[in-house]
ZAMARGU-4260 file (C-alpha; in steps of 0.2 Angstrom, whole numbers, plus 5000, padded with zeros to 4 digits):
<rodrens>
0) 4973/4708/5170 | 4958/4702/5180 | 4945/4718/5183 | 4934/4715/5199 | 4916/4704/5198
5) 4902/4716/5200 | 4896/4713/5220 | 4880/4702/5223 | 4862/4710/5222 | 4853/4706/5239
10) 4837/4698/5241 | 4828/4706/5255 | 4813/4712/5265 | 4806/4725/5278 | 4807/4722/5295
15) 4798/4735/5302 | 4785/4734/5320 | 4768/4739/5314 | 4775/4736/5296 | 4769/4717/5293
20) 4772/4718/5274 | 4786/4730/5270 | 4790/4724/5252 | 4806/4722/5244 | 4822/4730/5249
25) 4837/4721/5243 | 4850/4735/5237 | 4865/4732/5225 | 4881/4726/5222 | 4894/4738/5222
30) 4903/4739/5204 | 4919/4727/5202 | 4936/4739/5200 | 4944/4744/5184 | 4963/4742/5180
35) 4974/4759/5172 | 4987/4760/5169 | 4995/4774/5172 | 5012/4784/5166 | 5026/4786/5177
40) 5039/4798/5171 | 5050/4791/5183 | 5049/4775/5175 | 5060/4771/5160 | 5058/4750/5161
45) 5049/4739/5161 | 5056/4726/5171 | 5046/4724/5185 | 5034/4716/5174 | 5044/4702/5173
50) 5043/4696/5191 | 5023/4700/5195 | 5012/4695/5177 | 4997/4693/5187 | 4986/4710/5192
55) 4969/4709/5201 | 4958/4720/5205 | 4945/4721/5218 | 4928/4714/5217 | 4914/4725/5224
60) 4903/4722/5241 | 4888/4714/5239 | 4872/4725/5241 | 4862/4719/5259 | 4846/4725/5268
65) 4838/4742/5268 | 4841/4745/5250 | 4859/4747/5258 | 4871/4747/5240 | 4887/4737/5242
70) 4904/4747/5242 | 4912/4749/5224 | 4929/4740/5223 | 4945/4751/5220 | 4952/4753/5204
75) 4970/4746/5203 | 4982/4759/5196 | 4999/4751/5186 | 5013/4763/5183 | 5020/4759/5167
80) 5036/4771/5159 | 5031/4784/5144 | 5033/4774/5130 | 5023/4760/5133 | 5015/4751/5120
85) 4999/4739/5128 | 4995/4726/5114 | 4980/4712/5118 | 4990/4696/5117 | 4978/4685/5108
90) 4975/4699/5094 | 4987/4711/5092 | 4976/4725/5093 | 4985/4739/5101 | 4976/4743/5116
95) 4984/4759/5122 | 5001/4770/5116 | 5005/4777/5134 | 5015/4793/5129 | 5014/4806/5140
100) 5019/4808/5161 | 5000/4805/5169 | 4992/4800/5155 | 4981/4783/5160 | 4968/4773/5151
105) 4955/4756/5157 | 4962/4740/5152 | 4952/4730/5158 | 4934/4734/5166 | 4926/4729/5182
110) 4909/4719/5180 | 4894/4733/5186 | 4886/4726/5202 | 4869/4714/5201 | 4853/4720/5206
115) 4842/4717/5222 | 4829/4713/5223 | 4819/4729/5224 | 4822/4732/5205 | 4809/4718/5202
120) 4796/4724/5210 | 4779/4726/5200 | 4761/4729/5203 | 4758/4713/5200 | 4774/4704/5211
125) 4774/4715/5223 | 4786/4703/5233 | 4801/4696/5220 | 4814/4685/5227 | 4823/4691/5214
130) 4842/4697/5215 | 4858/4696/5203 | 4871/4691/5205 | 4889/4702/5201 | 4892/4703/5181
135) 4912/4696/5180 | 4924/4707/5177 | 4932/4709/5161 | 4950/4700/5159 | 4963/4696/5144
140) 4983/4695/5144 | 4992/4709/5137 | 5010/4711/5128 | 5016/4728/5135 | 5028/4736/5123
145) 5042/4749/5127 | 5047/4763/5113 | 5062/4777/5119 | 5054/4793/5118 | 5066/4803/5106
150) 5068/4816/5095 | 5085/4812/5087 | 5092/4793/5085 | 5107/4788/5082 | 5107/4773/5070
155) 5122/4762/5061 | 5131/4746/5062 | 5142/4741/5078 | 5156/4750/5083 | 5152/4765/5072
160) 5156/4776/5087 | 5137/4780/5091 | 5140/4779/5108 | 5155/4791/5109 | 5145/4803/5101
165) 5131/4803/5112 | 5144/4806/5128 | 5152/4818/5116 | 5134/4829/5113 | 5127/4826/5131
170) 5131/4822/5149 | 5125/4803/5144 | 5139/4789/5149 | 5137/4774/5140 | 5148/4758/5141
175) 5161/4763/5127 | 5173/4749/5119 | 5182/4745/5104 | 5172/4731/5100 | 5152/4727/5091
180) 5138/4726/5102 | 5145/4735/5117 | 5128/4745/5120 | 5111/4731/5123 | 5100/4744/5127
185) 5097/4760/5123 | 5103/4775/5130 | 5097/4793/5129 | 5106/4810/5134 | 5100/4829/5134
190) 5110/4838/5120 | 5108/4859/5120 | 5111/4866/5103 | 5105/4882/5094 | 5096/4890/5109
195) 5086/4872/5111 | 5088/4857/5118 | 5082/4839/5111 | 5083/4822/5116 | 5094/4809/5109
200) 5096/4789/5110 | 5110/4780/5105 | 5097/4763/5098 | 5113/4750/5099 | 5119/4743/5085
205) 5108/4736/5069 | 5114/4720/5058 | 5107/4713/5043 | 5093/4704/5044 | 5087/4713/5060
210) 5071/4718/5054 | 5068/4696/5053 | 5072/4698/5070 | 5091/4693/5069 | 5102/4697/5082
215) 5092/4708/5093 | 5082/4719/5078 | 5067/4720/5084 | 5071/4728/5099 | 5081/4737/5092
220) 5071/4746/5079 | 5055/4748/5089 | 5062/4762/5096 | 5067/4773/5080 | 5050/4774/5077
225) 5046/4786/5088 | 5062/4799/5082 | 5058/4813/5070 | 5077/4814/5064 | 5090/4798/5062
230) 5107/4803/5062 | 5116/4789/5053 | 5134/4786/5060 | 5146/4780/5048 | 5165/4771/5053
235) 5174/4784/5040 | 5189/4774/5044 | 5183/4759/5035 | 5187/4747/5026 | 5180/4731/5041
240) 5170/4719/5033 | 5161/4730/5026 | 5168/4749/5018 | 5157/4763/5023 | 5144/4764/5009
245) 5141/4748/5012 | 5137/4751/5028 | 5125/4766/5023 | 5115/4753/5012 | 5113/4737/5023
250) 5106/4749/5036 | 5093/4759/5027 | 5087/4743/5021 | 5083/4737/5036 | 5075/4750/5042
255) 5067/4750/5022 | 5060/4729/5026 | 5055/4733/5045 | 5043/4748/5041 | 5040/4758/5026
260) 5041/4773/5039 | 5056/4772/5046 | 5064/4775/5028 | 5056/4791/5027 | 5064/4799/5040
265) 5074/4813/5038 | 5091/4806/5041 | 5108/4817/5040 | 5125/4808/5041 | 5138/4808/5052
270) 5157/4804/5045 | 5165/4797/5060 | 5183/4794/5066 | 5192/4808/5053 | 5204/4808/5068
275) 5211/4793/5061 | 5221/4794/5043 | 5212/4781/5034 | 5195/4790/5037 | 5205/4804/5026
280) 5210/4794/5014 | 5191/4788/5010 | 5183/4806/5013 | 5186/4811/4994 | 5176/4795/4989
285) 5161/4795/5003 | 5159/4816/4998 | 5156/4812/4980 | 5145/4797/4985 | 5132/4808/4996
290) 5133/4823/4985 | 5126/4812/4973 | 5109/4806/4983 | 5108/4823/4986 | 5111/4817/5006
295) 5118/4828/5019 | 5135/4823/5026 | 5146/4830/5041 | 5164/4824/5044 | 5167/4823/5061
300) 5176/4812/5076 | 5168/4811/5091 | 5183/4809/5101 | 5192/4825/5093 | 5175/4835/5094
305) 5178/4841/5077 | 5165/4843/5067 | 5151/4841/5080 | 5145/4862/5081 | 5144/4861/5064
310) 5130/4843/5065 | 5120/4847/5080 | 5121/4867/5073 | 5110/4858/5056 | 5100/4844/5068
315) 5093/4858/5079 | 5086/4868/5062 | 5077/4852/5055 | 5070/4850/5073 | 5064/4867/5070
320) 5059/4867/5054 | 5050/4849/5055 | 5031/4849/5058 | 5027/4840/5076 | 5022/4818/5073
325) 5011/4813/5083 | 5020/4800/5097 | 5006/4789/5097 | 5001/4774/5087 | 4983/4772/5082
330) 4973/4759/5095 | 4963/4747/5091 | 4951/4746/5106 | 4934/4744/5101 | 4918/4750/5113
335) 4915/4733/5118 | 4930/4728/5127 | 4923/4741/5141 | 4905/4739/5141 | 4895/4723/5139
340) 4882/4729/5125 | 4865/4719/5117 | 4872/4707/5103 | 4858/4696/5094 | 4871/4686/5085
345) 4872/4668/5091 | 4888/4658/5088 | 4883/4641/5090 | 4895/4627/5088 | 4897/4607/5090
350) 4909/4602/5098 | 4912/4584/5108 | 4903/4584/5126 | 4886/4593/5114 | 4886/4613/5111
355) 4894/4630/5113 | 4885/4642/5114 | 4891/4659/5111 | 4888/4678/5114 | 4894/4696/5124
360) 4876/4695/5129 | 4870/4679/5133 | 4885/4674/5143 | 4881/4691/5153 | 4863/4686/5157
365) 4869/4670/5163 | 4885/4674/5171 | 4873/4686/5183 | 4859/4673/5187 | 4857/4667/5202
370) 4854/4645/5195 | 4849/4639/5213 | 4834/4655/5211 | 4817/4647/5204 | 4811/4667/5198
375) 4828/4672/5195 | 4828/4655/5181 | 4812/4659/5173 | 4817/4676/5169 | 4832/4666/5163
380) 4822/4654/5151 | 4812/4668/5146 | 4828/4679/5142 | 4834/4663/5128 | 4819/4661/5120
385) 4817/4681/5115 | 4834/4681/5112 | 4831/4665/5100 | 4845/4653/5109 | 4832/4637/5109
390) 4828/4640/5089 | 4846/4642/5084 | 4850/4626/5095 | 4837/4616/5085 | 4841/4622/5070
395) 4860/4617/5075 | 4854/4599/5077 | 4853/4599/5094 | 4843/4587/5102 | 4833/4585/5122
400) 4848/4578/5135 | 4861/4586/5123 | 4874/4595/5136 | 4875/4613/5132 | 4887/4628/5138
405) 4888/4644/5141 | 4899/4653/5147 | 4907/4642/5159 | 4890/4634/5164 | 4884/4620/5157
410) 4865/4615/5155 | 4855/4601/5149 | 4844/4603/5133 | 4824/4604/5131 | 4815/4609/5117
415) 4801/4619/5123
</rodrens>
């Protein structure tokens, strides 16, 4: 993401008949455009970002004579689906969590326009030729992550019957087959029950080690974080590779290892495949186990429809009684991300080529100085002295003739 650079200020003077010394009239540069993320309810995936990875906003126009300000650069609007989390690629900090249709946030801020020479006129210096360059727009790499927004999530081992249950209670038509990992992406369905409707998400089958990313663990588990209630679907017709109780404990272990918040979510157990004789045989032992845990359970068959209405009625009651949880993750962005601020602390690092000097206010001042202009250069040198750059370099061991880099500019150091 690269925001627009600010336009350069102009150095100009009035030229009018009978006004031989009209004074400075250079206009300011325009502000660079921001890059703004906007939630579009019509989008459901981040697929477009696989093919476009670079975004650049328009730069501001340059100032002109007669105090004419340059045009501001247009903001670049980037549409994302609801549930998009934006993270800084370098720090991992959450910059924005975009959940509501129409919600927007600035990801990188455009640079301000440079001031024209009209700003620098004083009673003692009436004809300045100094004009600032535009401030560079911010740029950063970001990581986009989509977390499905649903009221209720279906979890369970592969082939437990989650997709069949989703198809039975909603108009969703997920791919269904009698083998594991048929579902590779979350499917959403709208369920109407008990006088209200809610969104139900079929979260693809989890396996042991999912919290460490085994299989597609992280891709699946993050979608569960948005839900308020979990329906834990168990294949009661086991034994397969794992008994229903082993499957229940394995999934809960993965949820707790990934996030304690997931482990604390309200669960309702769906003992599925009651249309099979082996499920009926296993039912008494499963009932004793879940009664001992104090866990709610519902024997049902996603194929025949038996027991589904009781499950949905209970889920609706829970949704009506549970307090609403905030959807959004807390953003870690700092104000300095969007607006340059004075920063007296300087970081000086010895490098192979000389010295690297870092500091937001310092780097901005250098970038906005037209170094070919003698007045501008004198002003910058005065600014560096006020910030204590020369003194700090001397203390760091800089010698005359050493190379000093500030931002993308290199200077030769002389101690004055």
